[in-house]
C-alpha positions as CSV (number, residue, x, y, z in Angstrom):
1,M,81.0,56.8,111.9
2,Q,80.3,55.5,108.4
3,S,77.0,54.1,109.7
4,I,76.0,57.4,111.2
5,F,76.6,59.5,108.1
6,G,75.2,56.8,105.9
7,D,71.8,57.3,107.5
8,R,69.8,59.9,105.6
9,K,67.6,60.8,108.6
10,T,70.7,61.4,110.8
11,V,72.2,63.6,108.1
12,L,69.0,65.5,107.7
13,I,68.7,66.1,111.5
14,L,72.3,67.3,111.7
15,L,72.3,69.5,108.6
16,G,68.7,70.5,108.4
17,P,68.7,73.4,110.9
18,A,71.9,74.9,109.4
19,L,70.6,74.5,105.8
20,L,67.3,76.1,106.8
21,L,69.0,79.1,108.5
22,Y,71.3,79.5,105.5
23,T,68.3,79.4,103.1
24,L,66.4,82.0,105.1
25,L,69.4,84.4,105.5
26,K,71.2,83.9,102.2
27,V,69.2,82.2,99.5
28,V,65.8,83.9,100.0
29,P,67.2,87.5,100.2
30,V,69.2,86.9,97.0
31,L,66.2,85.5,95.1
32,W,64.0,88.3,96.5
33,S,66.5,91.0,95.3
34,F,66.8,89.3,91.9
35,G,63.0,89.4,91.6
36,L,62.9,93.1,92.6
37,S,65.3,94.0,89.8
38,F,62.4,93.5,87.3
39,F,60.1,96.0,89.1
40,E,60.1,99.7,89.8
41,G,58.9,101.4,93.0
42,N,59.0,100.9,96.7
43,T,56.7,99.7,99.5
44,L,54.9,103.1,99.8
45,R,53.9,103.7,96.2
46,G,53.9,100.0,95.2
47,F,55.8,98.1,92.6
48,T,55.3,98.1,88.8
49,W,56.6,95.4,86.5
50,V,59.2,96.9,84.1
51,G,60.9,93.8,82.8
52,V,64.5,94.5,81.8
53,D,64.1,98.3,81.7
54,N,66.2,98.7,84.9
55,F,69.1,97.0,83.2
56,V,68.7,99.2,80.1
57,T,68.6,102.2,82.4
58,F,71.8,101.1,84.1
59,L,73.7,100.8,80.9
60,G,72.8,104.4,80.1
61,D,73.4,105.7,83.6
62,D,76.6,107.7,83.6
63,A,76.7,107.9,87.4
64,A,76.3,104.1,87.7
65,L,79.0,103.4,85.1
66,Q,81.3,105.9,86.9
67,S,80.7,104.0,90.2
68,V,81.6,100.7,88.4
69,W,84.8,102.2,87.2
70,V,85.6,103.5,90.7
71,S,84.9,100.1,92.3
72,V,87.0,98.2,89.7
73,I,90.0,100.6,89.9
74,F,90.0,100.6,93.7
75,S,89.6,96.8,93.8
76,I,92.5,96.2,91.4
77,A,94.8,98.6,93.2
78,A,93.9,97.3,96.6
79,T,94.1,93.6,95.6
80,V,97.6,94.0,94.0
81,G,98.8,95.9,97.1
82,Q,97.2,93.6,99.7
83,V,98.4,90.3,98.2
84,T,101.9,91.6,97.3
85,L,102.5,93.1,100.7
86,G,100.9,90.1,102.4
87,Y,103.1,87.7,100.5
88,L,106.3,89.6,101.2
89,L,105.4,89.7,104.9
90,A,104.6,86.0,104.8
91,L,108.0,85.3,103.2
92,L,109.6,87.4,105.9
93,Y,107.9,85.4,108.6
94,V,108.9,82.0,107.2
95,F,112.4,82.5,105.9
96,V,113.8,85.4,108.0
97,L,112.1,85.8,111.3
98,R,110.9,82.1,111.5
99,R,110.0,81.2,115.1
100,G,110.5,84.8,116.3
101,S,107.8,86.1,114.0
102,A,104.9,85.7,116.5
103,V,105.2,89.2,117.9
104,V,105.6,90.8,114.5
105,R,102.6,88.9,113.1
106,T,100.5,90.1,116.0
107,V,101.5,93.7,115.6
108,V,101.0,93.7,111.9
109,F,97.7,91.9,112.2
110,F,96.3,94.2,114.8
111,P,94.9,96.9,112.4
112,A,92.7,94.2,110.8
113,I,90.5,93.9,113.9
114,L,89.9,97.6,114.2
115,P,86.5,99.0,113.1
116,T,86.7,100.2,109.5
117,V,84.9,103.5,110.2
118,A,87.4,104.2,113.0
119,V,90.3,103.6,110.7
120,A,88.8,105.8,108.0
121,L,88.3,108.6,110.6
122,L,91.9,108.1,111.7
123,F,93.3,108.5,108.2
124,K,91.0,111.5,107.6
125,S,92.5,113.2,110.6
126,F,96.0,112.4,109.2
127,V,95.5,114.4,106.0
128,A,93.3,117.1,107.6
129,V,94.0,120.8,107.2
130,G,93.0,123.9,109.1
131,D,92.7,124.2,112.9
132,N,93.1,120.4,113.4
133,Q,95.8,119.9,110.8
134,G,97.1,116.4,110.5
135,P,100.7,115.1,110.5
136,V,100.8,114.8,106.7
137,N,100.4,118.5,106.1
138,D,102.6,119.3,109.1
139,L,105.4,117.3,107.4
140,I,104.8,119.2,104.2
141,N,105.0,122.5,106.0
142,F,108.1,121.4,107.8
143,F,109.9,121.0,104.4
144,G,108.6,124.4,103.2
145,G,105.6,123.3,101.2
146,E,102.0,124.6,101.5
147,S,99.2,122.6,103.1
148,V,97.4,120.3,100.6
149,E,93.6,119.6,100.7
150,V,94.2,115.9,100.0
151,L,90.5,114.9,100.3
152,A,89.4,117.8,98.0
153,T,90.7,115.9,94.9
154,T,89.7,112.5,93.4
155,Y,93.2,111.3,93.2
156,G,94.1,112.3,96.8
157,T,90.9,110.6,98.2
158,M,91.5,107.4,96.2
159,L,95.2,107.3,97.2
160,T,94.3,107.8,100.9
161,A,91.6,105.1,100.7
162,I,94.0,102.6,99.1
163,V,96.8,103.3,101.6
164,M,94.3,103.0,104.4
165,T,93.0,99.7,103.1
166,L,96.5,98.3,102.7
167,W,97.5,99.4,106.2
168,S,94.5,97.8,107.8
169,S,94.4,94.5,105.8
170,M,97.9,93.5,104.8
171,G,98.4,91.8,108.2
172,F,95.4,89.6,107.5
173,Y,96.7,88.5,104.1
174,A,100.1,88.0,105.6
175,V,98.8,85.5,108.1
176,L,96.6,83.8,105.4
177,L,99.6,83.4,103.0
178,Y,101.9,82.5,105.9
179,A,99.7,79.5,106.7
180,G,99.9,78.4,103.1
181,L,103.7,78.7,103.0
182,L,104.0,76.5,106.1
183,D,102.4,73.7,104.1
184,I,105.3,73.6,101.7
185,P,107.5,70.6,102.6
186,E,110.8,71.6,104.1
187,D,112.6,68.8,102.3
188,V,111.6,70.3,98.9
189,V,113.0,73.7,99.9
190,E,116.2,72.1,101.2
191,S,116.6,70.1,98.0
192,A,116.3,73.2,96.0
193,R,118.9,75.0,98.1
194,I,121.3,72.1,97.7
195,D,120.8,72.4,93.9
196,G,121.8,76.1,94.1
197,A,118.4,77.8,94.2
198,T,118.7,80.6,96.7
199,G,117.1,84.0,97.2
200,F,114.9,85.3,94.4
201,R,115.4,82.1,92.3
202,L,114.1,79.9,95.2
203,V,111.0,82.1,95.6
204,R,110.3,82.3,91.9
205,H,110.8,78.7,90.9
206,I,109.9,76.8,94.1
207,I,108.0,78.8,96.6
208,V,105.5,80.7,94.3
209,P,104.5,77.6,92.3
210,L,103.9,75.5,95.5
211,S,101.9,78.3,97.2
212,L,99.9,79.1,94.1
213,P,96.6,77.7,95.3
214,I,96.5,79.9,98.5
215,L,97.8,82.8,96.5
216,L,95.0,82.6,94.0
217,S,92.5,82.1,96.8
218,S,93.8,85.3,98.4
219,I,93.5,87.2,95.1
220,I,89.9,86.1,94.7
221,F,89.0,86.9,98.3
222,S,90.7,90.3,98.1
223,F,89.2,91.4,94.8
224,N,85.6,90.4,95.9
225,S,85.9,92.0,99.3
226,T,87.4,95.3,97.9
227,L,84.9,95.4,95.0
228,K,82.2,95.6,97.7
229,V,83.9,98.4,99.6
230,F,81.4,100.7,101.3
231,D,81.9,102.0,104.8
232,S,85.5,103.0,104.5
233,L,85.0,105.3,101.5
234,L,81.7,106.6,103.0
235,A,83.4,107.5,106.3
236,L,86.5,108.9,104.6
237,N,84.9,111.4,102.3
238,G,81.3,110.4,101.6
239,G,82.3,109.3,98.1
240,G,83.5,112.8,97.3
241,P,84.5,115.2,96.1
242,G,81.0,115.1,94.6
243,T,80.5,111.5,93.6
244,S,83.9,111.0,92.0
245,T,85.0,108.3,94.5
246,A,81.6,106.8,95.1
247,P,81.8,103.0,94.6
248,L,79.0,100.9,93.2
249,T,77.9,99.8,96.7
250,L,77.5,103.5,97.8
251,Y,75.5,104.3,94.7
252,M,73.3,101.2,95.3
253,Y,72.7,102.3,99.0
254,R,71.7,105.8,98.0
255,T,69.5,104.6,95.2
256,S,67.7,102.1,97.4
257,F,67.5,103.9,100.8
258,E,67.8,107.6,100.0
259,Y,65.8,107.7,96.8
260,A,63.6,104.6,97.7
261,E,64.1,103.0,94.2
262,Y,64.2,99.4,95.4
263,G,63.9,97.9,91.9
264,Y,66.8,99.9,90.5
265,G,68.8,99.3,93.6
266,S,68.4,95.6,93.3
267,T,69.6,95.8,89.7
268,I,72.7,97.5,90.9
269,A,73.2,94.8,93.5
270,L,72.8,92.2,90.8
271,V,75.4,93.9,88.6
272,L,77.9,93.9,91.5
273,T,77.3,90.2,92.1
274,L,77.9,89.5,88.4
275,L,81.2,91.4,88.5
276,C,82.4,89.3,91.4
277,L,81.2,86.1,89.7
278,V,82.9,87.0,86.4
279,F,86.2,87.7,88.0
280,T,86.2,84.5,90.1
281,L,85.3,82.4,87.0
282,A,88.0,84.1,85.0
283,V,90.7,83.3,87.6
284,F,89.5,79.7,87.8
285,R,89.5,79.3,84.1
286,S,93.0,80.8,83.7
287,T,94.4,78.5,86.3
288,R,92.7,75.5,84.6
289,R,94.3,76.4,81.3
290,K,97.8,76.6,82.9
291,A,97.2,73.3,84.6
292,E,96.3,71.7,81.3
293,D,99.3,73.2,79.5
């Protein structure tokens, strides 16, 4: 085995096709998009070099800055909810249900494999009013209240989107964190219990520190994926009411494909990439400081 992987030609033959495919599908589009951010126009009217004008325009674009705010708020709320609920479910699987958790894990994980647009339409029907009123308003009417146009307000739309995201994704993070908890040595947990660490003390001082790597990975993965939310908010309310719940991805889509401003759309995509990169580096840096302390 050592002789095979020590041969450069063999390594090139084995990895070459995969690297070529990755370069064509990932690296080239990213570089192309980065280059477009310094131009203005589209394929019909041509492109004009504008330098950093697109970035200056972005900093003064109120709609773009509002979309950044929507994306960040949604991502923070969804990340906290996803990781917290997923971790609590993982603890339930490991320490309460144990070997009998297979059925529960399957049921909770099932929404994660459903199409995002289908889930958005389902939740949209839940809060609907009018002739096809959903169960949420039926419940409100049952207790004597008046029907509420949930999706007619920014707060109602965001709350619905966050609940929808948590319902559909917490099973995935539960399984991810469950796999991390299984790697904790049982003798360490038993030793802590013998020393008197039980319940919350056991989780706080033993389980959480030992599962910190997978926990941080889940946070990074959750934040980056929710920061790029697109189809769920589009299908739920089209970024409305108005554009008050339009994330940066939806603003980028409309700029690029509805208004045919490819250069400015590429600039928005680059800003989104930088947001993901900054958050990831910030998490890694904070964990490195804790490790050094």
